[in-house]
C-alpha positions in Angstrom: -2.3 29.1 -120.3 -2.5 32.2 -122.3 -1.8 33.4 -125.8 -0.4 31.9 -128.9 2.0 29.0 -129.2 5.6 29.3 -130.2 7.7 26.8 -132.1 11.6 26.8 -132.3 11.6 29.1 -135.3 9.1 31.6 -133.9 11.2 31.6 -130.6 14.4 32.2 -132.6 12.7 35.2 -134.2 11.7 36.5 -130.8 15.4 36.0 -129.6 16.5 38.2 -132.5 14.2 40.9 -131.8 15.3 40.9 -128.2 19.0 41.1 -129.4 18.1 43.9 -132.0 15.9 45.9 -129.4 18.3 45.7 -126.6 17.3 45.8 -123.0 15.6 49.2 -123.3 13.5 48.0 -126.2 12.4 44.8 -124.3 11.5 46.8 -121.3 9.3 49.2 -123.4 7.7 46.6 -125.6 7.1 44.0 -123.1 6.6 46.3 -120.0 9.1 44.3 -117.9 11.7 45.6 -115.5 15.3 45.8 -116.7 16.2 42.9 -114.4 13.7 40.6 -115.8 14.5 41.9 -119.6 18.1 40.7 -118.9 16.8 37.0 -118.5 14.5 37.0 -121.4 17.0 36.3 -124.3 18.6 33.3 -122.5 15.1 31.8 -121.6 14.1 32.4 -125.1 17.0 30.5 -126.5 16.5 27.7 -124.0 12.8 27.3 -124.8 13.5 27.4 -128.5 15.7 24.3 -128.1 13.2 22.7 -126.0 10.6 23.2 -128.5 12.8 21.8 -131.2 13.9 18.8 -129.1 10.3 17.9 -128.3 9.0 18.9 -131.9 6.4 21.0 -130.1 5.0 24.4 -129.8 5.1 26.0 -126.4 2.3 28.1 -125.0 2.7 31.3 -123.1 1.3 31.1 -119.5 0.7 33.5 -116.6 3.4 32.3 -114.4 7.0 31.6 -114.8 8.7 28.5 -116.0 9.3 27.2 -112.4 5.4 27.7 -111.7 4.6 25.6 -114.6 6.9 22.8 -113.9 5.6 22.7 -110.3 2.1 22.6 -111.2 2.8 19.8 -114.0 4.6 17.8 -111.1 1.6 18.4 -109.0 -0.8 17.1 -111.5 1.3 14.0 -112.1 1.5 13.3 -108.3 -2.3 13.7 -108.1 -2.8 11.4 -111.0 -0.7 8.8 -109.3 -2.3 8.9 -105.9 
């Protein structure tokens, strides 16, 4: 895991920055492709709700959400074995 942790409010602020900056602002600021930038707003909104529902702060990782979920499941499987 890398970087700071984000709660619902901080993720809401990030979503607002994405909306106000538009796709070109996101691609320039975050150094991501246009296709990836188009998914960031939806992902940020979903993660904000997850953080609120779990009453937790989420941490930024190197991989994507799928990779993190796969690693978590692998750890659970390994612990159960």
